C-alpha positions as CSV (number, residue, x, y, z in Angstrom):
1,X,76.9,110.6,97.9
2,X,76.8,106.9,96.8
3,X,76.6,103.7,98.7
4,X,80.3,102.9,98.5
5,X,81.2,106.3,100.0
6,X,78.8,105.8,102.8
7,X,80.0,102.2,103.5
8,X,83.6,103.5,103.5
9,X,82.9,106.2,106.1
10,X,81.0,103.7,108.3
11,X,83.8,101.2,108.1
12,X,86.2,104.0,109.1
13,X,83.9,105.0,112.0
14,X,84.0,101.5,113.4
15,X,87.8,101.2,112.8
16,X,88.3,104.2,115.1
17,X,86.7,102.0,117.8
18,X,89.0,99.1,116.8
19,X,86.2,97.2,115.2
20,X,86.9,95.5,111.9
21,X,83.8,95.4,109.7
22,X,82.7,95.2,106.1
23,X,79.4,95.9,104.4
24,X,78.1,92.4,105.4
25,X,79.2,92.4,109.0
26,X,76.2,91.8,111.3
27,X,76.6,94.6,113.9
28,X,74.5,93.2,116.7
29,X,75.3,89.5,116.3
30,X,79.1,90.2,116.2
31,X,78.9,92.6,119.2
32,X,80.1,95.6,117.2
33,X,77.4,97.8,118.7
34,X,74.8,97.6,121.4
35,X,71.8,99.8,122.1
36,X,73.9,102.7,123.3
37,X,76.3,102.2,120.4
38,X,73.4,102.5,118.0
39,X,72.6,105.9,119.5
40,X,76.2,107.0,118.9
41,X,76.0,105.7,115.4
42,X,72.9,107.6,114.7
43,X,74.6,110.8,115.9
44,X,77.6,110.1,113.7
45,X,75.3,109.5,110.7
46,X,73.4,112.7,111.3
47,X,76.5,114.8,111.8
48,X,78.6,113.2,109.0
49,X,76.0,112.8,106.3
50,X,73.8,115.7,107.4
51,X,70.7,113.6,107.2
52,X,68.0,113.2,109.9
53,X,67.3,109.7,111.0
54,X,63.6,109.6,111.8
55,X,62.4,107.5,114.7
56,X,60.5,105.3,112.3
57,X,63.9,104.3,110.8
58,X,65.3,103.1,114.1
59,X,64.5,99.5,113.7
60,X,67.0,96.6,113.9
61,X,66.6,95.7,110.2
62,X,68.0,99.1,109.2
63,X,71.0,98.7,111.5
64,X,71.7,95.0,111.1
65,X,74.8,95.4,108.8
66,X,77.0,98.2,107.6
67,X,75.4,97.8,104.2
68,X,71.9,98.1,105.6
69,X,73.0,101.2,107.6
70,X,74.3,102.7,104.3
71,X,71.0,102.0,102.6
72,X,69.2,103.7,105.5
73,X,71.4,106.7,105.2
74,X,70.7,107.0,101.4
75,X,67.0,106.5,102.0
76,X,67.0,109.3,104.6
77,X,69.0,111.5,102.2
78,X,66.5,111.1,99.4
79,X,63.4,111.8,101.6
């Protein structure tokens, strides 16, 4: 799995919620997700990419943009 594939799946995930995003969209600032939405996103990540998201990874910097979420997924996959 590469970053482009992860970003594409994340963009599709948000599109299902009628949210238009790209790799640089700030998810919190643009009201794409809230704290409950972040929990749903983590569940989607763990199910879709089959990677565990450790509690230490649950910081705003890792979920600020779609690109940062993709980087977090790839970091989790490599650990």
